[in-house]
N, C-alpha and C positions, 0 to 999 in steps of 0.2 A: 379432724380440720385442716392440722396440717398438712396432709396426704393431698384433701381437699385444693389448697390455697397452691400446692405445688405444679397439681395439675391445671390449674386454669392458666400459670405461669407457663408453662409447656405448650398449653394450645394457643394460648396468644405468641408466642414465641414462633409458631408453625404455622399459624396465619400471616404474621409479620413476611415469613421466610416464602411462604408459596405467593402473596401478594407482589414482595420482590420480584421474584422470577417470573411472576404472568405480566409485571413491568416489562421485565426486560428482554422477553419473547416478544412480546409485541414491538417494543424498540426497535429488535431485532429485523424480524418482519417488514416494519415501517421503512427501515432505511434501507432491505434488501429491493424493496418495492422503487423508492425513490432511484440507486444505484442501477436498475434495471434501466430504467428512462435514461440515464446520464450516458451508460454505455449504448444505448439505441442512437444518442442524439452523438456523440462523437465517432460512432459507425458511419453516420452522414459524410459524404465525401464534400458537402458543402459547408460542413463545422469548420469555425475559423479555428485552424490549429499553429500555436504559437511553437517555433522551435528553439530549443537551447542547447548549449553543451557545455561541461567543463575542458575549457581548453589549457587548464593547467600540466604542468607536468608531472604524470603519475609517477613516472621514476624517479624522479628529484625530492619527491610525495612534497610538493610544492601548497600550499591553499589555496582550495577550491577557488576557479574563477571561470563563472560562468557569462557563456556568450551567446546576444540572438543571431539568429540565421534568418534570412530574409524566406528561405523555404529549406525542404529537405534536401534539394539537387545542391543547394549554396553550401548545406552543411558536406555532403558528401563531396564535394570538392575541395573543402578544407582538411577534409580526412585523408585524401589522395595526398596532401601534402605532411600534415601532421594528425595523428591516429587522436582517437578522444576515447573514454572509457565510461564516460557519463553523460549523456544522452535523454532529455527529457522535452516532451510535448505537452502543452498545454491548451486546453479549450476553455473558452470564455462563452455564456449564456447570460445576456441581460447585462453588459459590460463587466460579469465577474467570473473570476475563474472555477469552475465546478469539475475539473477533473485534470489530473497530471499523468503521465504514464513515463517513469524512470527505466530506461535502460542501464544497467550497471555491469561493467565487465573489468578484467585486468589483463596488462601487457600478456599475461600466459595463455589464454585464451581456452582454459580447461573450465568454466564457468560462467554464467549470466545469470542474474536477477531482473525482473520484471516488477516494478513497483506501481499497482495501478492507484491513484489514492480519487475518492469521489468527495468533494467539498459540499458543504450547505450553501445558501444561499448569503448567509453571514457569515462565510470563510472559514468556517471550524471544519474538521474534519468529520466525516460521517462512516469512511470504511477504507482500510486498505487493504489492498489483494496481493500477494507477493506472490512469486512464481521462481523459484528457485533451482536452476537447472546444472546440474555439474557431469564432467565426463570420470570424475573419481566414484567409480561404484555404479554409473550408470543411473542415478536419482533425480526425481524430481521432487520439490517442496512446496506444497502451494498452501498458503496461510490467508485466514481471510481475519481481519481485525477490527471489531466496531466500536463507537465512541459515542458517549453523549456530547452535548454541545459545550461541556466543561473541560472535555480533552478526556474522558477516564473509559479507560476500555471495559467494553459491558460485555464483550463476548467474544470470542474468538474460535476456530477452528483449525487443524489441519490433515494435510491429507501428503501421504508418500508415495509414489508412483515408479513404475520403472523408465526410465528414460525413452528406451525403445517401444516398448509396449505401450507403456500409461495405462499398465493394469497395478493396481496396488502391490504394494512391496515394503517388505518388512525391514528396519534399521536398527536392530537390537542396541547397538554400537554406536549410535548416532550416525551421523553423515557430515563430513570433512567441507569445512569452510559454511557450515550451516549453524548458525545462533539464532536460537529462537529467541532470545530476549534483547538480540539488536535492535537500536532505533534508529532505523536508515528511513523514516518518514515522516512527517510532518503535518502538526497537529491544525496547521492554519494555514492560510493562503499567504500570510503576511512573513509564514517564517523560511517560505520557499526559498531555497538559495538565489533565484534570479527574480524575487519581488521586486527588488528595487530599479530592473527590466522592462518589467511585465508590457508597460503602455511603450 
């Protein structure tokens, strides 16, 4: 009788885990489909792209101070006088931010990281894709993180490639500057560093 009960408990746990796994897989597929529509939207030249940059002095480690620019041309004019190392583009749909693309770099110029956020209509993060590129070993690390509406990570993937050939590449000793646990993304549009100057 005891063995039978144990078997039933094990079966129940297996069914629960399978159900949760199926649910997460369905959620990931749904997010991927939604992200594809947002990607297509941002690719259109008519999309309303907003331009921001952190104009604080990176070398003196000042707190971030984002400024809104009228256009990419206006940003480039500013960069001619004072370089920036954090640039962000934002796209609105129906008056709400649905995507942002951050370009992060450093004065050394030996690495760059792109963080593309996909937000739901309620302002929560659905997915963020990070693309980290470094000349230190010539690596590209592409990570995708998926989130539910409560901000919980439900799935993630990682690809490591050669910077020049874009073929898969092994990095048994890790990659300089790449921190898999770094939280340099935003779980809500309200948490964006330029949220107060979006309008």
